[in-house]
FIBAGU-139219 format. One line per 5 residues: number of its first residue (from 1); their letters; for each residue y, z negated, x negated of C-alpha. Coordinates in steps of 0.05 Angstrom, whole numbers, always signed. Last residue first. Layout:
<rs>
NUM> A> Y:Z:X | ...
</rs>
This chain:
<rs>
399> ELHLS> +208:-346:-766 | +250:-298:-726 | +288:-318:-663 | +336:-267:-633 | +382:-273:-573
394> ILGPW> +434:-224:-547 | +396:-159:-560 | +431:-98:-531 | +424:-56:-594 | +349:-64:-592
389> GHSII> +316:-12:-637 | +374:-6:-686 | +384:-81:-696 | +309:-95:-694 | +289:-40:-744
384> CQADS> +345:-62:-791 | +322:-134:-788 | +250:-113:-799 | +268:-80:-866 | +270:-150:-897
379> NLKSG> +195:-158:-891 | +153:-180:-832 | +95:-229:-835 | +95:-253:-763 | +91:-328:-752
374> LLSLE> +144:-332:-698 | +173:-271:-664 | +224:-287:-609 | +262:-232:-574 | +316:-234:-520
369> VLNAC> +355:-175:-490 | +296:-127:-489 | +308:-59:-457 | +266:-15:-504 | +200:-50:-496
364> NRTLL> +157:+12:-511 | +200:+42:-565 | +223:-22:-598 | +152:-49:-596 | +125:+12:-632
359> VLDNN> +177:+2:-687 | +154:-70:-693 | +82:-48:-702 | +105:-3:-758 | +142:-62:-789
354> TMWPT> +76:-101:-789 | +47:-152:-741 | -18:-184:-763 | +5:-256:-755 | +17:-240:-681
349> VRELK> +1:-302:-638 | +42:-356:-671 | +100:-345:-622 | +106:-278:-586 | +166:-284:-540
344> LIRLN> +190:-224:-501 | +250:-225:-453 | +276:-164:-416 | +213:-127:-395 | +227:-74:-342
339> PISLN> +219:-14:-389 | +147:-31:-408 | +119:+34:-436 | +49:+26:-464 | +19:+8:-531
334> FSSIS> +40:-65:-522 | -30:-96:-517 | -55:-47:-569 | -12:-84:-620 | -69:-134:-625
329> IDGLC> -94:-197:-590 | -166:-221:-594 | -161:-293:-572 | -119:-356:-581 | -50:-372:-555
324> YCLAL> +2:-411:-594 | +58:-383:-550 | +53:-320:-508 | +119:-310:-471 | +131:-253:-422
319> TRLQR> +196:-247:-382 | +218:-191:-336 | +155:-179:-295 | +169:-146:-227 | +114:-94:-232
314> LSTLI> +60:-145:-248 | +0:-97:-252 | +13:-58:-316 | +38:-116:-359 | -13:-166:-333
309> NIIMC> -72:-118:-340 | -49:-98:-410 | -45:-172:-429 | -114:-185:-401 | -147:-128:-438
304> DSIVQ> -113:-146:-503 | -143:-216:-498 | -124:-287:-478 | -146:-358:-491 | -88:-403:-472
299> FYLVL> -50:-451:-516 | +17:-439:-482 | +29:-384:-431 | +97:-365:-402 | +100:-314:-345
294> SELLP> +167:-294:-314 | +181:-244:-258 | +121:-257:-213 | +128:-223:-145 | +54:-206:-138
289> CTTPL> +32:-278:-149 | -41:-282:-124 | -53:-207:-127 | -22:-195:-195 | -47:-263:-219
284> LRLSD> -120:-250:-204 | -138:-225:-274 | -106:-287:-303 | -152:-331:-262 | -215:-293:-280
279> EPLTG> -193:-292:-353 | -193:-368:-355 | -131:-410:-339 | -136:-477:-373 | -79:-527:-371
274> GLGVT> -77:-583:-422 | -19:-553:-461 | +26:-512:-417 | +22:-458:-364 | +90:-434:-342
269> MARLS> +99:-392:-279 | +163:-359:-252 | +174:-317:-189 | +124:-347:-141 | +126:-317:-71
264> LIAPK> +51:-321:-59 | +50:-387:-98 | +43:-439:-43 | -14:-406:-5 | -54:-396:-70
259> LAQLS> -47:-468:-97 | -119:-487:-79 | -144:-426:-118 | -100:-445:-177 | -132:-515:-176
254> FYSLG> -201:-483:-180 | -183:-437:-239 | -151:-495:-276 | -87:-536:-281 | -102:-610:-293
249> WGLAI> -57:-620:-353 | -6:-564:-360 | +41:-545:-304 | +105:-506:-295 | +121:-477:-226
244> EELRC> +176:-434:-199 | +186:-401:-130 | +142:-448:-91 | +127:-446:-17 | +106:-518:-3
239> TKGLE> +63:-559:+44 | -8:-532:+48 | -16:-506:-23 | +23:-564:-53 | -21:-611:-13
234> IFLEE> -85:-577:-38 | -58:-579:-110 | -42:-653:-107 | -106:-670:-70 | -152:-637:-121
229> RSYSS> -143:-694:-171 | -172:-746:-124 | -133:-805:-95 | -158:-867:-59 | -145:-916:-116
224> SIKAE> -87:-877:-145 | -28:-921:-125 | -65:-987:-132 | -95:-967:-199 | -25:-947:-223
219> EKTNE> +2:-1016:-206 | -57:-1053:-235 | -52:-1016:-301 | -109:-975:-327 | -70:-914:-349
214> PQFLN> -73:-854:-304 | -115:-793:-324 | -100:-738:-275 | -25:-731:-286 | -28:-780:-344
209> KCGRA> -13:-728:-397 | +49:-702:-361 | +69:-646:-409 | +87:-596:-355 | +105:-626:-287
204> NLCKL> +159:-575:-269 | +165:-558:-195 | +213:-509:-163 | +214:-492:-89 | +203:-559:-54
199> GPNTC> +222:-553:+20 | +161:-593:+43 | +188:-656:+10 | +150:-717:+38 | +80:-696:+17
194> VVHHL> +105:-670:-51 | +135:-738:-68 | +70:-776:-54 | +29:-723:-91 | +72:-735:-153
189> AAGSI> +55:-808:-150 | -20:-793:-142 | -19:-742:-198 | +4:-795:-247 | +72:-805:-279
184> MTNSV> +81:-818:-354 | +136:-766:-367 | +138:-702:-406 | +158:-659:-347 | +185:-692:-284
179> DLVEL> +228:-634:-261 | +238:-628:-185 | +278:-574:-149 | +281:-565:-73 | +282:-638:-53
174> LSGSF> +305:-653:+18 | +257:-709:+38 | +285:-768:+0 | +252:-836:-5 | +242:-841:-80
169> SCLAS> +208:-908:-93 | +144:-871:-111 | +177:-841:-171 | +199:-909:-197 | +131:-942:-186
164> DVLNT> +94:-883:-218 | +132:-884:-284 | +195:-849:-310 | +219:-870:-379 | +254:-803:-388
159> DRLCL> +233:-737:-420 | +247:-695:-358 | +278:-732:-300 | +311:-672:-266 | +325:-677:-192
154> SKLMQ> +354:-623:-146 | +362:-631:-71 | +379:-705:-70 | +401:-737:-5 | +354:-798:-10
149> TQSLL> +382:-821:-76 | +380:-896:-65 | +308:-914:-83 | +313:-866:-142 | +368:-906:-174
144> ELLSA> +334:-974:-166 | +268:-948:-194 | +303:-913:-252 | +339:-977:-271 | +274:-1017:-269
139> EDACK> +238:-966:-313 | +293:-964:-367 | +351:-915:-372 | +370:-909:-445 | +319:-854:-456
134> CGGMH> +362:-801:-422 | +324:-738:-442 | +333:-704:-375 | +386:-735:-331 | +399:-681:-279
129> LLQLN> +420:-708:-211 | +440:-661:-154 | +453:-679:-82 | +484:-747:-94 | +511:-783:-33
124> SALSD> +465:-844:-34 | +478:-852:-109 | +552:-865:-97 | +533:-925:-55 | +551:-926:+19
119> LPRKG> +485:-952:+47 | +485:-1012:+1 | +420:-1029:-35 | +421:-1097:-68 | +363:-1102:-118
114> FQASP> +402:-1086:-181 | +461:-1127:-202 | +536:-1135:-196 | +551:-1210:-194 | +600:-1207:-252
109> SNSFS> +646:-1162:-212 | +664:-1092:-235 | +611:-1059:-192 | +635:-1097:-131 | +707:-1074:-140
104> PSANC> +685:-1003:-153 | +647:-1002:-87 | +577:-999:-59 | +534:-1007:-121 | +480:-958:-141
99> LALIS> +520:-907:-179 | +558:-957:-221 | +493:-994:-235 | +462:-928:-258 | +520:-918:-306
94> NMGFS> +512:-988:-334 | +436:-982:-340 | +434:-916:-377 | +469:-850:-391 | +474:-847:-467
89> TRCVL> +470:-771:-464 | +416:-718:-470 | +422:-694:-397 | +482:-722:-359 | +490:-674:-301
84> LSQLK> +517:-706:-237 | +529:-669:-172 | +555:-701:-107 | +612:-746:-131 | +664:-760:-78
79> TCRRI> +680:-831:-103 | +689:-809:-174 | +724:-871:-200 | +660:-911:-210 | +630:-851:-247
74> LNAMC> +684:-853:-300 | +675:-927:-313 | +600:-918:-318 | +608:-861:-367 | +649:-906:-412
69> VDTVS> +598:-962:-408 | +541:-913:-425 | +578:-889:-486 | +604:-819:-498 | +583:-793:-567
64> ICGKL> +521:-756:-542 | +560:-708:-498 | +500:-662:-488 | +508:-655:-413 | +572:-687:-389
59> NLYCL> +575:-646:-324 | +610:-678:-265 | +614:-644:-197 | +648:-678:-137 | +711:-699:-174
54> SACFK> +768:-721:-128 | +783:-787:-163 | +793:-752:-230 | +861:-776:-256 | +847:-843:-288
49> SIYQI> +779:-818:-312 | +812:-767:-358 | +842:-822:-401 | +776:-860:-404 | +740:-796:-423
44> HSDPV> +790:-784:-479 | +784:-856:-504 | +708:-853:-503 | +708:-801:-558 | +684:-730:-544
39> FIPSV> +640:-697:-596 | +610:-635:-565 | +546:-607:-536 | +568:-543:-500 | +620:-518:-451
34> NSLTA> +634:-585:-417 | +645:-593:-343 | +691:-626:-293 | +691:-600:-222 | +729:-618:-158
29> LFFFC> +798:-626:-189 | +856:-644:-144 | +877:-709:-178 | +866:-673:-244 | +934:-640:-230
24> FFLTI> +969:-701:-259 | +929:-688:-322 | +964:-621:-330 | +1034:-651:-323 | +1018:-709:-369
19> STVFV> +1000:-659:-423 | +950:-689:-471 | +898:-633:-473 | +838:-644:-517 | +803:-587:-553
14> MCPLV> +743:-604:-596 | +697:-559:-556 | +725:-542:-487 | +722:-589:-427 | +719:-541:-368
9> FSEGT> +763:-556:-308 | +749:-539:-237 | +785:-536:-171 | +839:-485:-184 | +913:-498:-176
4> VSKM> +919:-520:-248 | +893:-452:-269 | +821:-448:-293 | +797:-470:-362
</rs>
């Protein structure tokens, strides 16, 4: 918590301040944020909302106990709101209605409804909206919200009810970050957004099963009637200069070739289920993405030779994650010094790992701060090896 003269206030776990003097200072707050997922009753949010008219940054991420109606009442009072983070909350139709209507008095009236698009709505001023995992927002609500958020620079709709019609209603051209992972959108709808947002730097469309296999609905057929799967990657290659990308379905050797101009400055790549990067593609990564700092591979076929090539050629690599990958992998992959590596995740790929192999890892990857080993048959001595070998470790996942 900053001093009362500061411009931000962090909502700590299970601590609620009732001082009238402190809450009087909320008039001047610009930021309200929570530390971690917590239980916050509506009554506390309602009390805070009386004093937060100056908020421009609101983070309620993980506050699952706060109701949609309560969030809506808080949002209505935040007339200067520019950043809203409500991932994994009850954020839904009422909150979206509060964002999309012109004034608090209109929002509180019985006639408040979707379909009327005022130029001065709270949504029209948002620059950051993260609502990943908010299942309470239906398709119609998302369509209305996206149609009014033309100033957005960062948008996260991961694990929501997002469909093509809603995504295509987005009229903004300033997006730098877009996360639509695990939604039902098609490649045609994503192509539409890419075309109008040349400043896009971070794209996450991992887990989108319909990206190149749209369902047979009239609406989706209309959107994708003149669209081919190559167009999305060609447009990305022509239009954007990406720094981060996460894709699954549809990613292949040929699509990576089309992406080349867009990923020369790429710093983070995640290949998920449905994506297929053969050895030829992986071998080209050091020349295609020479600045790569993070590489995460799910369900890929990979070998010792490829891992060694990646580790020796990608000089900037800080994060390597191999998850559920197939192929001939052994400790030989890590039989070289990798001092730059900070995060290593080997999940369901090293069932052969022994304590001796673990000792070798501590020597060659001496500067790790995060380690995940899933599916390795290590005994109790492994904990001692890890604690002595990586004294700077801040995150450990063993299973």
